[in-house]
Every structure is written in structure tokens, then in C-alpha cells.
C-alpha positions as CSV (number, residue, x, y, z in Angstrom):
1,L,113.5,107.9,51.4
2,V,112.3,105.3,49.4
3,A,115.4,103.3,50.3
4,D,115.5,103.9,53.7
5,V,111.8,102.1,53.3
6,F,113.3,99.1,51.1
7,R,116.2,99.1,53.6
8,R,113.6,98.6,56.8
9,Q,112.0,96.3,55.0
10,E,114.5,94.1,54.1
11,S,115.7,94.0,57.9
12,L,112.5,93.6,59.2
13,A,112.6,90.1,56.4
14,R,115.6,88.6,58.0
15,V,113.8,89.6,61.2
16,R,111.0,87.3,60.6
17,E,113.8,84.8,59.4
18,T,115.8,84.1,61.7
19,L,112.9,84.9,64.6
20,P,112.9,81.3,67.1
21,T,109.8,79.6,66.1
22,W,107.9,80.1,69.7
23,L,107.8,83.9,68.9
24,D,104.3,85.0,66.8
25,Q,105.7,86.8,63.9
26,E,103.5,89.9,64.4
27,R,106.2,90.2,66.5
28,A,108.9,90.2,64.4
29,S,109.3,94.5,64.0
30,A,109.1,94.7,68.1
31,V,112.0,92.5,68.0
32,N,114.1,94.2,65.2
33,L,113.2,97.4,67.5
34,V,115.1,95.6,70.5
35,K,117.8,94.1,68.4
36,N,119.2,97.4,67.1
37,K,118.1,100.3,69.8
38,L,118.7,98.1,73.0
39,Q,121.6,95.2,71.8
40,T,123.3,94.2,74.9
41,L,120.0,93.6,76.3
42,Y,119.2,91.6,72.9
43,R,122.5,89.5,73.4
44,T,121.4,88.7,77.1
45,L,118.3,87.3,76.2
46,S,119.4,84.7,74.0
47,L,115.4,84.4,72.0
48,D,117.1,81.5,70.3
49,K,117.0,79.2,72.7
50,S,113.4,78.2,72.9
51,D,113.9,75.7,75.7
52,V,114.7,78.6,78.2
53,W,112.1,80.4,76.5
54,G,109.1,77.6,76.6
55,I,108.1,78.3,79.9
56,F,107.2,82.6,80.0
57,A,105.9,81.8,75.8
58,R,102.7,79.1,77.6
59,S,102.4,81.0,80.8
60,S,98.9,83.1,81.4
61,Q,100.9,85.2,83.3
62,C,104.5,85.4,81.2
63,E,105.5,88.3,83.8
64,L,105.6,86.2,86.2
65,E,107.7,83.3,84.2
66,F,110.9,84.6,83.2
67,P,113.5,82.2,82.4
68,P,115.6,81.6,86.3
69,S,118.8,82.1,84.4
70,L,117.9,86.0,83.6
71,V,116.0,87.4,86.4
72,K,119.1,88.7,87.8
73,R,121.0,89.6,85.1
74,I,117.9,92.2,83.6
75,S,116.7,94.7,85.9
76,P,113.1,95.0,86.9
77,F,112.3,97.7,84.1
78,Q,114.0,95.9,81.3
79,Q,111.6,93.2,82.4
80,V,108.9,95.6,81.6
81,L,110.3,96.4,78.5
82,V,110.7,92.3,77.4
83,V,107.5,92.0,77.8
84,Q,106.4,94.9,75.6
85,A,108.4,93.5,72.8
86,L,107.6,89.7,73.2
87,R,103.6,89.4,75.2
88,P,102.2,92.7,74.8
89,D,98.8,90.6,76.3
90,R,100.5,90.8,79.3
91,L,102.3,94.4,79.5
92,Q,99.3,96.0,81.6
93,S,100.3,93.4,84.1
94,A,103.7,93.3,84.3
95,M,103.9,97.3,84.3
96,S,101.5,97.3,87.4
97,L,103.6,94.6,89.2
98,F,107.0,96.4,88.2
99,A,105.5,99.8,89.8
100,A,104.3,97.7,93.2
101,K,108.2,96.8,93.0
102,A,108.9,100.3,92.6
103,L,107.4,101.5,95.6
104,G,107.9,98.3,97.9
105,L,104.2,97.9,97.8
106,K,102.3,94.9,97.3
107,H,98.8,96.0,96.1
108,L,99.4,99.4,94.2
109,S,95.3,100.1,95.1
110,G,95.5,101.9,97.9
111,G,93.1,101.9,101.1
112,N,89.3,101.8,100.4
113,F,87.2,104.7,100.1
114,S,85.7,105.8,103.8
115,L,83.4,108.4,103.6
116,K,82.7,108.8,107.2
117,R,86.5,108.6,107.6
118,V,87.0,111.3,105.6
119,V,84.0,113.8,106.3
120,S,85.2,113.3,110.6
121,L,89.0,114.0,109.6
122,E,88.4,116.4,106.8
123,T,86.7,118.5,106.3
124,V,85.2,121.4,107.8
125,A,82.4,124.3,107.9
126,T,83.9,127.1,105.3
127,E,84.9,124.0,102.8
128,P,82.2,122.1,100.3
129,I,82.8,118.8,99.4
130,L,82.6,118.2,95.9
131,L,81.7,114.8,95.2
132,V,82.8,114.0,91.3
133,V,80.9,110.6,90.4
134,S,80.5,108.0,87.6
135,A,78.8,105.9,85.5
136,G,77.3,102.9,88.1
137,S,78.2,105.1,91.3
138,D,75.9,107.0,93.3
139,P,76.3,108.9,96.8
140,S,72.8,109.3,97.5
141,Q,72.5,106.7,99.8
142,D,76.3,106.6,101.8
143,L,75.0,110.6,102.4
144,L,72.5,109.6,103.7
145,E,73.1,106.8,106.2
146,L,75.8,108.9,107.2
147,A,74.2,112.2,108.6
148,E,71.6,109.7,110.0
149,S,74.0,108.3,112.3
150,S,76.2,111.7,112.4
151,V,73.6,114.4,112.7
152,G,70.1,112.9,112.2
153,K,67.4,112.4,109.5
154,D,65.9,115.4,110.4
155,H,69.4,117.5,109.8
156,F,70.4,116.3,106.6
157,H,68.3,117.9,103.5
158,Q,68.8,117.0,100.2
159,V,68.0,119.1,96.5
160,A,68.7,117.6,93.2
161,M,69.4,120.6,90.7
162,G,67.5,121.3,87.9
163,Q,65.0,124.3,86.6
164,G,63.5,125.8,89.3
165,Q,65.5,124.6,91.9
166,S,68.0,127.4,92.1
167,E,65.8,129.3,94.6
168,I,65.1,126.6,96.9
169,A,68.7,125.9,97.1
170,L,69.9,128.8,97.9
171,Q,67.2,129.1,101.1
172,L,68.2,125.6,102.3
173,L,71.8,126.6,102.0
174,H,71.0,129.7,104.4
175,D,69.3,127.9,106.8
176,C,71.3,124.9,106.9
177,A,74.7,127.1,107.3
178,R,73.0,129.0,110.3
179,N,71.6,125.6,111.6
180,G,74.7,123.5,111.6
181,D,72.5,121.2,109.3
182,W,74.1,119.5,106.3
183,L,72.9,119.7,102.8
184,C,73.5,118.1,99.9
185,L,73.0,120.1,96.1
186,K,73.2,117.2,93.7
187,N,74.0,117.3,89.9
188,L,75.2,120.4,89.5
189,H,76.9,119.7,86.1
190,L,73.0,120.2,85.0
191,V,73.1,124.1,86.1
192,T,76.8,124.9,85.4
193,S,75.5,128.4,84.2
194,W,74.0,128.9,88.5
195,L,77.2,127.9,89.7
196,P,78.5,131.3,89.8
197,T,75.8,132.7,91.9
198,L,76.9,129.5,94.6
199,E,80.6,130.3,94.7
200,K,79.3,134.2,95.7
201,E,77.3,132.6,98.4
202,L,79.6,130.7,99.8
203,N,81.7,133.3,99.9
204,S,79.8,135.2,102.1
205,L,78.5,132.6,104.1
206,E,79.3,132.6,108.0
207,P,78.5,129.0,108.8
208,H,78.0,127.1,111.8
209,E,80.6,124.9,112.7
210,S,78.2,121.7,112.4
211,F,77.5,122.6,108.9
212,R,78.6,120.8,105.9
213,L,77.6,121.0,102.4
214,F,78.1,118.2,99.4
215,L,78.2,118.7,95.9
216,T,77.4,116.0,93.7
217,T,78.6,116.1,89.7
218,E,79.8,114.4,86.6
219,V,82.3,115.7,85.1
220,H,81.7,118.7,82.9
221,P,84.2,120.8,80.8
222,R,82.4,124.0,82.1
223,F,82.6,123.5,85.6
224,P,84.0,126.5,87.3
225,A,87.5,126.4,88.0
226,I,86.9,128.6,91.3
227,L,84.5,126.2,92.9
228,L,86.6,123.0,92.3
229,Q,89.5,125.4,93.9
230,I,87.5,126.3,97.0
231,S,86.3,122.5,97.5
232,L,87.6,119.3,98.7
233,K,87.2,116.9,96.0
234,L,86.4,113.7,95.9
235,T,86.0,111.2,93.6
236,Y,83.1,108.4,94.0
237,E,83.2,105.5,91.5
238,S,83.2,101.9,91.7
239,P,86.9,100.4,92.8
240,P,88.7,98.0,90.5
241,G,88.5,94.9,90.9
242,I,86.6,91.8,92.9
243,R,89.4,92.3,95.3
244,N,88.4,96.3,96.1
245,N,85.3,95.9,95.0
246,L,84.2,93.4,98.0
247,L,86.6,95.1,100.3
248,R,84.4,98.1,99.8
249,T,81.1,96.1,100.1
250,V,82.0,94.1,103.4
251,E,84.1,97.2,105.3
252,S,80.6,98.5,104.8
253,W,78.9,95.8,106.9
254,S,78.8,96.1,110.5
255,P,80.4,93.2,112.4
256,E,76.9,92.2,113.6
257,F,75.4,92.5,110.3
258,L,76.8,88.6,109.8
259,S,77.3,87.2,113.4
260,N,73.5,87.8,114.1
261,G,72.1,85.7,111.6
262,S,73.4,81.5,110.6
263,V,75.9,80.5,108.5
264,T,74.1,80.4,105.5
265,R,72.8,83.8,105.9
266,A,76.3,84.7,106.1
267,Q,77.4,82.6,102.9
268,A,75.1,84.1,100.3
269,M,75.1,87.6,101.5
270,F,78.8,87.3,100.5
271,A,77.8,85.8,97.5
272,V,75.6,88.9,96.7
273,A,78.6,91.0,97.5
274,W,80.7,88.7,94.8
275,L,78.1,88.6,92.2
276,H,78.1,93.0,92.2
277,A,82.0,92.9,92.1
278,V,81.6,90.6,89.1
279,V,78.4,91.9,86.8
280,Q,80.6,95.3,87.7
281,E,84.1,94.0,86.9
282,R,82.9,92.2,83.7
283,R,82.6,95.1,81.8
284,T,86.2,95.1,81.4
285,F,86.1,93.0,78.6
286,I,83.4,94.6,76.8
287,P,82.2,93.5,74.2
288,Q,83.5,89.6,75.5
289,G,82.3,90.1,79.2
290,W,79.4,92.4,78.4
291,T,77.7,93.8,74.9
292,K,78.1,97.1,76.6
293,F,78.1,99.1,79.4
294,Y,75.3,98.6,82.2
295,E,75.4,101.2,85.3
296,F,74.9,98.2,87.9
297,S,75.1,100.3,91.1
298,Q,75.1,100.0,94.7
299,S,71.6,100.3,95.0
300,D,71.3,97.2,93.1
301,L,73.4,95.4,96.0
302,R,71.6,97.0,98.4
303,A,68.6,96.0,96.9
304,A,69.4,91.8,96.9
305,T,70.7,92.1,100.1
306,D,66.9,93.7,100.8
307,I,65.4,90.7,99.1
308,L,67.7,88.1,100.3
309,E,67.2,88.9,104.2
310,R,63.5,88.7,103.1
311,L,63.7,85.4,101.9
312,L,66.2,83.8,104.3
313,V,63.6,85.2,107.4
314,R,60.5,84.1,105.6
315,A,62.3,80.5,104.9
316,G,63.1,80.2,108.6
317,N,64.9,76.9,109.5
318,G,64.0,75.4,106.4
319,K,64.5,75.3,102.7
320,V,65.8,78.9,101.5
321,P,63.1,79.3,97.7
322,W,66.1,80.3,95.2
323,E,63.8,80.4,92.6
324,Y,62.4,83.7,93.6
325,M,66.1,85.0,94.0
326,H,66.8,83.4,90.7
327,G,63.7,85.7,89.0
328,L,63.8,88.8,90.9
329,M,67.3,89.2,90.2
330,E,67.1,88.4,86.4
331,N,63.9,90.5,85.8
332,A,64.3,93.5,88.6
333,I,67.3,94.2,90.1
334,Y,70.2,93.4,88.2
335,G,68.7,92.4,85.0
336,G,66.4,95.0,85.1
337,R,70.0,97.2,83.4
338,I,70.2,94.3,81.1
339,D,68.5,95.3,77.1
340,N,70.4,91.5,75.9
341,T,69.8,88.2,75.5
342,F,73.3,86.7,75.7
343,D,73.8,88.9,78.6
344,I,70.8,88.3,80.7
345,N,71.8,84.8,79.8
346,V,75.4,85.2,81.5
347,L,73.7,86.8,84.4
348,R,71.4,83.8,84.5
349,S,74.3,81.1,84.7
350,Y,75.8,83.3,87.8
351,L,72.6,83.3,89.6
352,L,72.1,79.5,89.6
353,Q,75.9,79.3,90.1
354,Y,76.2,80.9,93.4
355,F,72.6,80.9,95.0
356,D,71.8,77.0,94.4
357,Q,70.8,74.7,96.9
358,S,73.6,72.4,96.8
359,L,75.8,75.0,97.8
360,Y,74.4,75.7,100.9
361,N,72.3,72.4,102.2
362,Q,75.5,70.8,103.2
363,D,77.3,70.0,106.4
364,P,78.0,73.6,107.5
365,T,81.5,72.7,108.8
366,R,83.0,72.6,105.6
367,N,84.0,74.9,103.0
368,R,82.2,75.0,100.1
369,S,83.3,76.4,96.3
370,L,81.8,79.7,95.3
371,V,84.0,79.9,91.9
372,Q,87.7,77.9,91.4
373,D,90.1,79.3,94.1
374,V,87.4,81.1,96.2
375,N,85.6,79.1,99.2
376,L,82.5,80.3,101.3
377,P,83.9,80.2,105.1
378,A,82.8,77.6,107.6
379,G,81.1,80.6,109.5
380,N,79.5,83.9,110.2
381,Q,82.2,86.4,111.5
382,I,82.4,89.1,109.2
383,K,87.2,89.0,109.6
384,Q,86.6,85.0,107.9
385,Y,85.6,86.8,105.1
386,M,88.1,89.8,104.9
387,E,90.9,87.0,105.3
388,I,89.6,85.3,102.0
389,I,88.9,88.7,100.2
390,R,92.3,90.0,101.4
391,T,93.6,86.9,99.4
392,L,92.6,88.0,96.3
393,P,95.2,89.0,93.5
394,D,94.7,92.8,92.8
395,L,94.4,91.2,88.7
396,D,91.5,89.2,88.7
397,K,91.3,85.8,87.1
398,P,89.1,85.2,84.2
399,S,88.4,82.3,86.1
400,Y,86.0,84.5,88.5
401,F,83.3,85.8,85.6
402,G,83.7,82.1,84.2
403,L,86.0,83.3,80.8
404,P,88.5,81.7,79.1
405,S,92.3,82.4,80.5
406,N,93.4,84.2,76.8
407,I,89.8,86.7,77.4
408,E,93.1,89.1,78.9
409,R,95.0,89.4,75.7
410,S,91.7,91.5,74.0
411,E,91.4,93.7,77.1
412,Q,95.3,94.7,77.6
413,R,96.2,95.0,74.1
């Protein structure tokens, strides 16, 4: 055993001595593993040719910068292995690229979740709809808006489960099932001991065909398996990436929401959606992004758009008082969740960048840069904003957050 340890150390030392100068010394062990286990691949790579590997070594997206002479000689999966050995800071991106190629997809992310589409096409009266929620997501408002448009506000009932609510919930369950109303029982993870009773009631129900039962819960180890099995399960959480986050927000707007106002209003609304996506996705880079996880949610986005709407109506054709927007967003809407001075300064810098008169008082026919590589459209048609969103990459650029390009190394490692 001791001899084996010494032999491995000697082998590793020899590898370090012969390691190309363009490679980090920390990668000696990984390179040695490739050399011993994948000898044909190692010979093909010719790692000693620094001029061939120079661009790959310096690139912030090395998975897209393989030496042209090697691209056709090694398989996509071998490219992933090479990134794992030489540039592990880009392994996640390389794996995503490989998966997309293998599946023949442009993007790994699926279509955006639409609660209205799911309820109208995939639900029946006898099957509860279980919404598994996570931090930063709350389906209550979306459910309310869907119910108002589908069955009317008077035919939608909600109960926040807790002490003393069990009898009320059961009575509403029977009433709604009989009348064909919609019912939402929230926070079932707080009453797991009562859920077997709910199961029995559901088994004995003969509901009206228009009846729908929505259940919300956080993940809980004692949640009954039988209730899970008989329910249509949906995970309700913030979509990953700025692109998906923006798609979800803008798709929730009707075409008239933007087109019925001025170009400045449409651009400012998009800026709010961008801010919401950025503050949520910045949580990926804790502690360099935010110092902790903040539960920014859809309610923050709704409050921000409401505030913006009121400011624009009050301003009319005059100057928009953006300082009011800054103050309310910093001290109440988003900033109200933040308890760290550094993080408040970050939020303040975003507000000054996205909601500034110089961004909106130029010729409305000219494109204006919101951030690097992202211009505000010179129009108020929703399709113009969707086109911009669809050009965004699946993997967010650090520049979108105002972070250094090497921040991905800490996140992907």
C-alpha cells in the first residue's frame, strides 16, 4: 500500500514536470488520469502544443473554442471529458451543450409553464392539482387571476391551512364539489397529520364536472404517498435563467398590455421584467452576487409594474419622476427583503441604470442599450420584446449582472 502511494506521487510529480505551461498545475492529477486511462484520447489531444490550445485556455467559453484540428477527431462526449480535466470551471456549460446536441435541441429548457393551459387541457374534476412550491414562488395570485377569467371570482375559494381550519376546509370541499366551484387549500405541509382525512373525503366525493381542487405544499418528508399518487403534480418555481424568467413574465402579458401605451411605457415595463429576472438569477452566485438567498417573488414584480403604471399615468407627457421609482423599489418592494448594506447598494445601482431619464428621453425610434448586448426595442408591440428575449442565451452572461467574467468559475465548480 505504501509503495503504491509513493508510485502515484512520483507519477504525479513527473506529470507536473511535463505539464504544458498553459495548463494550471492543479490540473496535473486530472491530466494524469486521462493519460493513464484514456491513452488514445491523450495522444490525440497533443497538449504540448501551446499554440493550438492557447485560445481554449484563455476563452471564457472554452467549450465553444476547441482547436479546429481536434473538433472532428474527438466525439462530443470526449470534449466534455477534456473540459472536465482541463477547465472544470466550464463543465456545467459543456454538459448542457452536449445534452442539447445529443437531443437535437436548440435549448435544453422546455416550453414555459402555463397554468391556464394545464388546467384547461390536463385536469379533471376527480383529480386534485398539487402545486409543489419553492422559495420565491407563490401561485396564489396566478390562481386567482385564472379563476376570475375561467369561473369568476365568486366561484373561487381559498383556505390557508393551519390550526382550526380543517372543518372549514372540509365543508368548502363538499360545497364546491357539489356546485362546481374551484377550491384551493394552501400550505398543506403545515397539516400533514390531517391529510389522511382529506384522502378519505376525496375518495367518497362525486364532484360536479366543473369542480377543481388545487393543493399547494412545500416539499415535506411526511406528505402522504397516496395523495401524491392520485394528484396531478406540478412544480411551481422560478424558471432558471434570465431568458426563461423573461419569457414567463412577458408571456403572461396580453398583447394589449404593451400596445395600449406609449413606447416609453413598454420599454420601462420590459426594464421592470429585466430587473426582476436579474435579482432572482443573481442568487445563483451567492455569496459573490447576493450575500444570502432572498425570496424575491412574483408579488414583487406585480407591485413594481403597478407602481410604474401609476407614475407614468401621473406624469402624462411630462417628465417621469424616476426618483420615486428608485425610492419605492429600494425601500419597499425589492429592497424590503434585503438586510445587507452591500446588497442594497447593488440593487440601487440596478435601479439607477434601468430607470433613468437619459435612457428614455431620446428619439423613440432609436434602439437604446439596457445592458451590454441588449437593446430596448423602439416600439410597443409584444412580438418585438419576444424577439429580443429569444435571442438571449440559455446560460446567462456575467455581464448581464454586472459581474466579472470569471464569476462562473466559482459557480460551476
